[in-house]
N, C-alpha and C positions, 0 to 999 in steps of 0.2 A: 503494500499500500504506499509505503514511504517513497519507493521508486516512482510510482505514478505521480506523486506530488512534485518530486524533483523534476521529472520529465515535463510535467505541465508547466512548471515555472520556467524551465528552459524554453519551451515553445513560445511561451508568452514574452519572454525577454528577446528572443530572436525575432519574433513578429513585430515587436515595438521598434527594433532597430530597422527593420524592413519597411515599416510605416513611414519613418523619417525619409528614407531614400525615395520611396514612392511619392511622398508629398513633394519633395524637391523636384523630381521628374515632372510631376503634374504642373507645378508652377512654372518650370522651364518651358514646357510646351505652350502654355498660355502666353508666356513672355515672348516666345519665338512668333507666335501668331500675331500678337499685338505689334511687335517690331516690324514684322513684314507688312502689316497693315499701314503703319506710319510710313514706310517706304514707298507706299502707293502715292502719297501726296508729294514726295520729293522728286519722284521720277528718277531714282538713282540707278535702276537697273534696266536691262533691255527686255525684261520679262513682260508679256502682255498684261494689261490691267485686269482682265478677267481671271487670268491665271493667278495673279497675285491675291486677288480676293478669295479665290477658291482655296488656295493653300493656307492663307491666313485663317480663314474660317474653319478649315480642316484642323489646323493645329489648335485653335482655341477649343473647338468642341472636343477633340481628342484629350486635350488637357483637362477640361472640365469632367468629362466621363471618367477619366482615370482618377481625378481627385474624389469623385463620388464612390468609386470602387475602393479606393484607399480608406476613405471614411467608414465605409461599411465593414471592411475587414478589420480595422482598428476597433470599431464598436463590438464586433463579434468576439474578438480575443481579449478585449479589455474587461468584459463582463465576467466576473469570476462566478462559477457555479457555486450554489450554496451547498452546505454539507447535507448529503442525503440522509434520510432517516434510516436508522438501523433497526433490526428486529428487536433489540433490547428497548428502544424508545417505544415501539409499537406495543410491546408486551407489558409495559410498566403499568398499564391500566389508565393512564392519563388521557383524557379526552378533552381537547382544547375547546371544543364547541360547547360542552355542557358547563364550562366554568363561567 
């Protein structure tokens, strides 16, 4: 039982470090999309305007979706499961509903 607890803590710690990396990647994708969008007003590249808009929106949407995925994974692993009831608790005769 103790091994399961250590393994669960290890998984949670690893997942929290991955969460930071995922959040940075999501932010960078959004940043790339916005910087590409800013470049459309400067006319700095030879890329057609429609293609700039397409890729900038693609990066922004991909970054936002990745951020949502990261948030959901973080929430899933950050919630610690409560201690399950054992047979001893059930056989002790205590009934919380009658109190």
